[in-house]
C-alpha positions in Angstrom: -47.3 -108.0 -38.1 -50.5 -106.0 -39.0 -50.8 -105.0 -42.7 -48.6 -102.6 -44.3 -48.3 -99.4 -43.9 -48.3 -99.2 -40.3 -50.2 -96.7 -38.7 -50.1 -95.5 -35.6 -47.3 -97.9 -34.5 -45.8 -98.9 -31.5 -42.0 -98.6 -31.9 -41.9 -102.5 -31.0 -43.8 -102.9 -33.9 -41.5 -101.1 -36.0 -38.6 -102.9 -34.5 -40.1 -106.5 -35.7 -40.4 -104.7 -38.9 -36.7 -103.9 -39.2 -35.5 -106.9 -37.9 -37.6 -108.9 -41.0 -36.2 -106.5 -43.8 -32.9 -104.6 -43.2 -30.1 -106.8 -44.8 -26.6 -105.8 -45.6 -25.2 -105.8 -48.9 -22.6 -108.1 -49.8 -19.6 -107.8 -48.2 -16.1 -106.7 -49.5 -12.5 -107.5 -49.0 -10.8 -104.6 -46.7 -7.3 -103.9 -46.1 -6.3 -103.7 -42.4 -6.2 -100.0 -42.0 -10.0 -99.5 -43.5 -11.7 -101.9 -41.1 -12.2 -99.5 -38.2 -15.8 -99.1 -37.5 -16.4 -102.0 -40.1 -18.5 -104.9 -39.3 -16.7 -108.0 -40.0 -18.3 -110.6 -42.5 -16.1 -113.8 -41.4 -14.7 -115.1 -38.4 -10.9 -114.3 -37.8 -8.8 -117.3 -36.6 -5.4 -117.2 -35.8 -2.6 -117.9 -38.5 -0.1 -119.4 -36.0 0.9 -120.0 -32.7 1.5 -117.1 -30.5 3.6 -116.4 -29.1 5.3 -118.5 -31.9 8.5 -119.7 -29.3 9.3 -120.5 -25.9 9.9 -116.9 -24.3 10.7 -115.1 -21.1 8.2 -113.0 -19.5 10.9 -111.5 -17.0 14.2 -109.9 -17.2 17.0 -112.1 -15.4 18.7 -115.3 -16.0 17.9 -118.5 -18.2 18.7 -121.7 -16.1 18.4 -125.3 -15.9 16.4 -125.9 -12.8 18.6 -129.2 -12.0 21.2 -126.5 -11.0 19.6 -125.3 -7.9 19.1 -128.7 -6.2 21.3 -127.7 -3.4 19.5 -124.3 -3.4 21.0 -120.7 -4.6 24.1 -120.9 -6.4 26.9 -119.1 -8.5 26.6 -119.7 -12.3 28.8 -118.8 -15.1 27.4 -116.2 -17.4 27.6 -117.7 -21.2 25.6 -115.1 -23.1 22.8 -112.6 -23.8 19.3 -113.5 -25.1 17.7 -110.4 -26.1 14.1 -109.8 -27.8 14.0 -109.9 -31.5 17.5 -111.8 -31.5 18.3 -115.7 -32.2 18.1 -117.9 -29.3 21.4 -118.2 -27.5 23.4 -121.6 -27.5 22.5 -124.2 -25.7 22.8 -124.1 -21.8 24.9 -126.5 -20.1 24.9 -127.3 -16.2 26.5 -124.8 -14.5 26.0 -122.1 -16.8 23.1 -119.6 -17.3 22.7 -116.8 -20.2 21.3 -113.0 -19.3 17.8 -112.8 -21.0 15.6 -110.1 -21.9 11.8 -110.2 -21.4 10.2 -111.6 -24.7 13.4 -113.1 -25.7 13.4 -116.7 -26.9 14.6 -119.4 -24.3 18.0 -120.8 -25.1 17.9 -124.6 -25.6 17.8 -126.5 -22.3 16.9 -123.8 -20.3 14.0 -124.9 -18.4 13.6 -121.6 -15.7 14.1 -118.1 -15.3 15.6 -116.3 -12.3 14.8 -112.9 -12.1 17.5 -110.0 -12.2 16.3 -108.7 -8.8 17.4 -112.2 -7.1 21.0 -111.7 -8.8 24.2 -110.5 -7.0 27.5 -109.8 -9.0 31.1 -110.7 -8.4 31.5 -108.1 -6.1 28.3 -108.4 -4.2 26.2 -106.3 -6.1 22.5 -106.7 -6.0 21.5 -106.9 -8.7 24.3 -108.2 -10.9 25.6 -105.6 -13.1 24.4 -105.7 -16.9 28.1 -106.0 -17.8 29.0 -109.1 -15.8 31.1 -111.2 -17.8 31.9 -114.2 -15.2 29.9 -115.5 -12.6 26.6 -114.2 -11.1 25.0 -115.6 -7.9 21.4 -116.2 -8.1 19.7 -116.1 -4.9 16.6 -118.8 -6.0 15.7 -122.2 -6.4 13.3 -121.9 -9.5 11.0 -124.5 -10.2 10.9 -126.0 -14.0 8.9 -123.4 -16.2 9.3 -119.9 -13.8 8.4 -117.2 -15.8 8.5 -118.8 -19.0 5.9 -118.7 -21.6 5.3 -121.5 -23.7 4.6 -121.2 -27.3 1.2 -121.5 -28.0 0.5 -121.0 -24.3 -2.0 -117.8 -25.5 -3.5 -118.8 -28.9 -2.8 -122.1 -31.1 -3.2 -122.3 -34.7 -6.7 -122.0 -35.9 -8.3 -120.6 -32.8 -11.0 -118.3 -33.0 -10.2 -114.8 -32.3 -13.2 -112.6 -33.6 -16.6 -113.7 -34.6 -18.0 -112.5 -37.5 -20.7 -109.6 -37.0 -18.1 -107.9 -34.4 -17.5 -104.3 -35.3 -13.9 -103.2 -35.3 -12.5 -101.3 -33.0 -8.8 -100.5 -31.7 -8.6 -103.8 -29.7 -10.3 -105.8 -32.7 -7.8 -104.2 -35.0 -4.7 -105.1 -32.9 -6.1 -108.7 -32.7 -6.6 -109.1 -36.4 -2.9 -107.9 -36.9 -1.4 -110.0 -34.2 -3.2 -113.1 -35.6 -1.3 -112.5 -38.9 -4.3 -111.0 -41.2 -3.5 -108.1 -43.7 -7.3 -108.2 -44.8 -10.5 -109.6 -44.3 -14.3 -109.5 -45.5 -16.4 -106.7 -44.2 -19.4 -104.9 -44.9 -19.6 -101.4 -45.9 -20.9 -98.4 -43.3 -24.0 -97.2 -45.2 -24.0 -93.7 -46.4 -26.8 -91.5 -45.1 -28.1 -88.3 -46.8 -29.3 -85.6 -44.4 -31.6 -83.3 -45.7 -33.4 -80.5 -43.3 -36.7 -78.9 -45.2 -38.6 -75.7 -44.2 -38.8 -71.9 -45.4 -38.0 -71.1 -41.8 -34.6 -72.7 -41.3 -31.3 -70.8 -41.4 -27.5 -72.1 -41.1 -26.0 -72.0 -37.5 -24.3 -68.8 -37.0 -26.7 -67.0 -39.4 -28.8 -64.2 -38.1 -32.9 -65.8 -38.2 -35.4 -62.9 -39.9 -38.9 -62.7 -38.7 -40.4 -66.2 -38.5 -37.0 -68.2 -38.6 -35.1 -70.4 -36.6 -31.8 -72.0 -36.6 -31.4 -75.3 -38.4 -29.6 -77.6 -35.4 -31.2 -81.1 -36.6 -28.2 -81.3 -39.5 -25.3 -81.3 -37.0 -26.9 -83.2 -34.3 -28.2 -86.1 -37.1 -24.5 -86.0 -38.5 -23.2 -86.9 -34.9 -25.9 -89.4 -34.2 -25.0 -91.3 -37.8 -21.3 -91.3 -37.1 -21.8 -92.5 -33.5 -23.7 -95.3 -35.0 -21.4 -96.4 -37.6 -22.6 -94.6 -40.8 -21.1 -92.3 -43.0 -23.3 -88.9 -43.1 -23.6 -86.9 -46.2 -24.9 -83.0 -45.3 -27.3 -82.1 -48.3 -28.3 -78.9 -46.6 -31.4 -77.1 -46.2 -34.3 -77.3 -48.8 -37.6 -74.4 -48.8 -40.9 -75.8 -49.0 -40.8 -75.1 -52.7 -42.2 -78.5 -54.8 -40.1 -78.5 -57.8 -36.8 -77.6 -55.8 -37.7 -80.2 -52.9 -38.2 -83.3 -55.4 -35.0 -82.5 -57.0 -33.3 -82.8 -53.3 -34.9 -85.7 -52.6 -33.7 -87.2 -56.1 -30.3 -86.2 -54.6 -31.1 -88.0 -51.3 -32.2 -91.1 -53.1 -28.5 -91.7 -54.2 -27.7 -93.3 -50.8 -28.8 -96.2 -48.8 -30.1 -94.1 -46.5 -32.4 -91.0 -47.2 -33.1 -89.0 -43.7 -35.3 -86.2 -43.9 -36.5 -84.0 -41.6 -39.2 -81.5 -41.3 -42.3 -81.4 -43.7 -43.9 -85.0 -42.6 -46.9 -83.9 -40.7 -50.6 -82.5 -41.8 -49.6 -78.6 -42.4 -50.1 -76.9 -45.7 -46.3 -76.9 -46.0 -45.7 -80.4 -45.5 -44.6 -81.7 -48.8 -42.2 -84.4 -48.0 -44.3 -87.5 -48.1 -45.9 -86.8 -51.2 -42.9 -85.6 -53.1 -41.3 -88.8 -52.1 -44.2 -91.1 -53.0 -43.7 -89.2 -57.0 -40.5 -90.5 -56.6 -41.4 -94.4 -56.3 -41.1 -94.4 -52.2 -43.3 -96.7 -50.6 -44.1 -96.3 -46.9 -43.7 -99.3 -44.5 -44.8 -97.0 -41.5 -46.7 -93.5 -41.6 -47.1 -92.8 -38.4 -46.0 -93.8 -34.6 -48.2 -94.3 -31.3 -45.1 -92.7 -29.7 -44.1 -89.3 -27.9 -42.4 -87.2 -29.4 -42.1 -88.3 -32.8 -45.6 -89.4 -34.1 -45.2 -88.3 -37.8 -42.0 -90.4 -38.1 -42.3 -92.1 -41.6 -40.3 -95.1 -43.0 -40.2 -96.5 -46.4 -38.6 -98.4 -49.3 -37.2 -96.6 -52.5 -37.2 -97.9 -55.7 -33.7 -99.4 -55.4 -34.4 -100.6 -52.1 -32.9 -97.3 -50.3 -34.2 -97.2 -46.8 -36.2 -93.8 -46.2 -37.0 -92.1 -43.2 -39.0 -89.0 -42.4 -38.2 -87.2 -39.3 -40.2 -84.5 -37.6 -38.7 -81.1 -37.8 -38.8 -80.8 -34.1 -35.3 -81.1 -32.6 -36.0 -83.7 -29.9 -38.5 -85.5 -31.7 -35.9 -85.7 -34.6 -33.1 -86.9 -32.3 -35.3 -89.8 -30.2 -36.6 -91.1 -33.4 -33.2 -91.5 -34.9 -31.7 -93.3 -31.8 -34.9 -95.2 -31.8 -35.3 -96.3 -35.4 -32.7 -95.2 -37.7 -30.0 -96.6 -35.4 -31.4 -100.1 -36.2 -31.3 -99.5 -39.8 -27.8 -98.6 -39.8 -26.7 -101.7 -37.5 -28.7 -103.8 -40.0 -26.9 -102.8 -43.3 -23.6 -102.4 -41.5 -23.9 -106.3 -41.1 -24.9 -106.3 -37.3 -28.6 -107.3 -36.1 -30.9 -104.6 -36.7 -32.3 -105.2 -32.7 -34.1 -103.0 -30.5 -31.8 -100.5 -28.4 -31.3 -102.1 -25.1 -33.6 -101.2 -22.0 -31.8 -101.0 -18.6 -33.0 -100.5 -15.5 -32.4 -97.4 -12.7 -33.9 -95.4 -10.1 -35.7 -92.0 -10.8 -33.9 -89.1 -9.4 -36.9 -87.0 -9.8 -40.7 -86.9 -9.6 -42.7 -87.5 -12.9 -46.2 -86.8 -13.8 -48.5 -89.5 -14.9 -48.1 -90.0 -18.9 -50.5 -89.8 -21.5 -52.0 -92.2 -24.1 -48.7 -92.3 -26.1 -45.5 -94.1 -24.7 -42.8 -91.7 -24.2 -39.1 -91.6 -24.5 -38.0 -88.4 -23.0 -34.3 -87.2 -22.9 -32.5 -88.0 -19.3 -28.9 -88.1 -17.9 -27.8 -91.7 -16.4 -25.3 -92.1 -13.6 -23.4 -94.7 -12.2 -22.6 -94.3 -8.4 -19.6 -95.7 -6.4 -21.2 -98.9 -5.3 -23.1 -99.5 -9.0 -26.3 -97.9 -8.3 -27.4 -96.3 -11.3 -29.8 -93.0 -11.5 -31.5 -91.8 -14.1 -32.5 -87.6 -13.9 -34.9 -86.4 -16.6 -34.5 -83.6 -18.6 -36.7 -80.7 -18.3 -39.5 -81.5 -20.7 -40.9 -78.5 -22.5 -42.0 -80.0 -25.5 -40.4 -81.6 -28.5 -39.8 -78.3 -30.1 -37.0 -77.4 -27.6 -33.6 -77.1 -29.4 -31.9 -77.1 -25.7 -34.0 -80.2 -24.5 -31.1 -82.4 -25.4 -28.1 -81.0 -23.8 -26.6 -83.1 -21.4 -28.7 -86.5 -22.1 -27.0 -89.6 -22.5 -30.1 -91.8 -22.1 -34.0 -91.7 -23.1 -36.4 -92.3 -20.1 -39.0 -94.8 -21.3 -42.6 -94.0 -20.0 -45.2 -96.5 -21.1 -48.5 -95.5 -22.3 -50.9 -93.8 -19.5 -48.4 -94.5 -17.0 -49.1 -93.3 -13.7 -46.9 -90.6 -11.6 -43.5 -91.8 -10.6 -41.8 -90.3 -7.8 -38.2 -90.1 -6.8 -36.6 -93.6 -6.1 -38.9 -95.4 -8.2 -37.3 -98.0 -10.6 -37.4 -96.8 -14.5 -36.6 -98.3 -17.6 -34.0 -96.2 -20.1 -31.8 -96.8 -23.3 -28.5 -95.1 -23.0 -26.9 -93.8 -25.5 -23.7 -92.5 -24.1 -21.5 -92.8 -20.8 -22.0 -91.6 -17.5 
């Protein structure tokens, strides 16, 4: 690793730095209804067998398979076993019990004949549900037919979910079915979002001369939620040093402070110096990346992660996806790993790339036979507020890449479904 702070750093160097330094806070006990989106800090193991008893997996009749040694036959109906009820009385030869899916198997029964293979006393097919005498069962069942044995799916102590897994609806159901009411999990980090610049107005307001609408705050808020963080919008701050310093103090109350604008070398790019006056030490001062060269990453006096993003909308979101998302992952208890790159077929011609690696917004799609295509969004510069619309991927171009033609294989990072 080169000496810190990194200047003109490649993305891979920053990813290595984050892998070394980003660590989660101590986990806490979380109730089941507070686990969605959290990352587990412990393995989840089954507290009991599942199913917890031998059960029917089809509606029909519980029988002794030995009664059918000579083929289909009539049996005396002796009762009903229903899901949620106690097991029926023990079965004796020549009798059967009507049984519902999920009901406990009556003692002695070793097979189920499905209801479709039954006939009532008057020949009705299937037998009426209220049959109270004999039913004819047109089957020759084998032992275990349509029965799921206790523990067939999960045994007590089996591993259900590994620690480090982010909890979605399926994992919540697994935790509940496994018998747990609470688990230790890492808390999702709060991410302060502050936009800077005299030129910004809120969405819906009419821009004055020289002004533009702030689209970064709302875009980054969505990115933070999608990454599993908790955004806190701090609004806009003009390029006024005293006010900026106070707003940055507010941002430092959060585990991640993400500030857009004011990061370059203009006369009103005040953010780096203002952060430094509050005790921030920079780990990364610039990137060899297009878009996103002026991006900065640092640590606050209490270990907060500080990210200064360019004010240009495309640069802002691209650098968030590449660099801030791994920080959120790491603070949430997941590996702060680089975003995975996949291969797809380019769906347009591209000119040669310049001296910086480039991540261009693009759309990836999967065809009916699994073929993957990648279509770059029109590139009108990183200041284009419409340049991300429709994008669900970042198309990677190495530095000094030659022109690429439609049909070439390219690398891309997906950040949405096709």
